[in-house]
PLY file of the C-alpha trace (Angstrom):
ply
format ascii 1.0
element vertex 89
property float x
property float y
property float z
element edge 88
property int vertex1
property int vertex2
end_header
10.20 23.04 -13.52
6.60 24.08 -13.59
4.18 21.49 -14.90
0.93 22.98 -16.06
-0.31 19.50 -16.96
1.31 16.37 -18.39
1.56 17.73 -21.93
2.40 21.37 -21.20
5.22 23.15 -19.40
6.05 26.71 -18.46
9.52 27.93 -19.39
11.48 28.74 -16.23
13.24 31.61 -18.02
10.48 33.58 -19.70
7.30 31.96 -18.38
5.70 31.07 -21.69
3.42 28.04 -21.61
3.96 25.52 -24.38
3.89 21.84 -25.22
7.01 19.94 -24.18
9.87 20.70 -26.54
13.64 20.75 -26.23
13.80 24.51 -26.77
11.51 27.32 -25.56
9.62 28.78 -28.50
9.97 32.32 -27.17
13.41 32.71 -25.57
15.17 29.61 -26.98
16.16 28.30 -23.52
17.29 24.66 -23.60
14.47 22.63 -22.02
15.75 19.19 -23.02
16.73 18.13 -19.49
13.36 19.25 -18.13
11.57 17.37 -20.90
13.58 14.24 -20.12
12.79 14.63 -16.42
9.10 14.92 -17.27
9.29 11.74 -19.36
11.05 9.91 -16.51
8.37 11.04 -14.07
5.62 9.80 -16.38
7.39 6.46 -16.80
7.78 6.02 -13.04
4.13 6.98 -12.56
3.04 4.32 -15.08
5.28 1.71 -13.47
3.90 2.60 -10.04
0.34 2.27 -11.29
1.09 -1.03 -13.03
2.76 -2.45 -9.91
-0.27 -1.49 -7.82
-2.64 -3.00 -10.37
-0.95 -6.39 -10.18
-0.52 -6.26 -6.41
3.27 -5.88 -6.44
3.37 -3.48 -3.51
7.11 -3.73 -2.82
7.88 -2.63 -6.35
5.26 0.10 -6.12
6.98 1.42 -2.98
10.32 1.45 -4.84
8.82 3.50 -7.65
7.19 5.83 -5.14
10.54 6.31 -3.42
12.16 7.23 -6.74
9.38 9.73 -7.41
9.83 11.17 -3.94
13.52 11.76 -4.66
12.57 13.74 -7.74
9.74 15.77 -6.20
7.93 14.93 -2.95
5.04 17.29 -3.72
4.52 15.66 -7.12
4.48 12.22 -5.49
1.71 13.35 -3.14
-0.30 14.63 -6.10
0.19 11.37 -8.00
-0.82 9.27 -5.00
-3.90 11.41 -4.49
-4.85 11.00 -8.17
-4.39 7.24 -7.91
-6.57 7.17 -4.81
-9.29 9.14 -6.60
-9.10 6.92 -9.67
-9.48 3.78 -7.56
-12.53 5.29 -5.81
-14.32 5.58 -9.16
-13.44 2.10 -10.44
0 1
1 2
2 3
3 4
4 5
5 6
6 7
7 8
8 9
9 10
10 11
11 12
12 13
13 14
14 15
15 16
16 17
17 18
18 19
19 20
20 21
21 22
22 23
23 24
24 25
25 26
26 27
27 28
28 29
29 30
30 31
31 32
32 33
33 34
34 35
35 36
36 37
37 38
38 39
39 40
40 41
41 42
42 43
43 44
44 45
45 46
46 47
47 48
48 49
49 50
50 51
51 52
52 53
53 54
54 55
55 56
56 57
57 58
58 59
59 60
60 61
61 62
62 63
63 64
64 65
65 66
66 67
67 68
68 69
69 70
70 71
71 72
72 73
73 74
74 75
75 76
76 77
77 78
78 79
79 80
80 81
81 82
82 83
83 84
84 85
85 86
86 87
87 88
């Protein structure tokens, strides 16, 4: 799965960039599982952020561990974004 940002994806079959949909607009590849994975990642990211905001660090670690299982590189990017956001608040 190639995320171009949170609202866009790149089809792994033909490479077209599009908004998240269940089917690629160009080659008709089924993207429903990738879309669901993206939604799960976003949900875990929100839960991680919420847990950090209220000081529930154990729960935040659990969410981070789940994200790491999905994609360790993505987890590092999320943690870096959170760090940057907190620097500006």
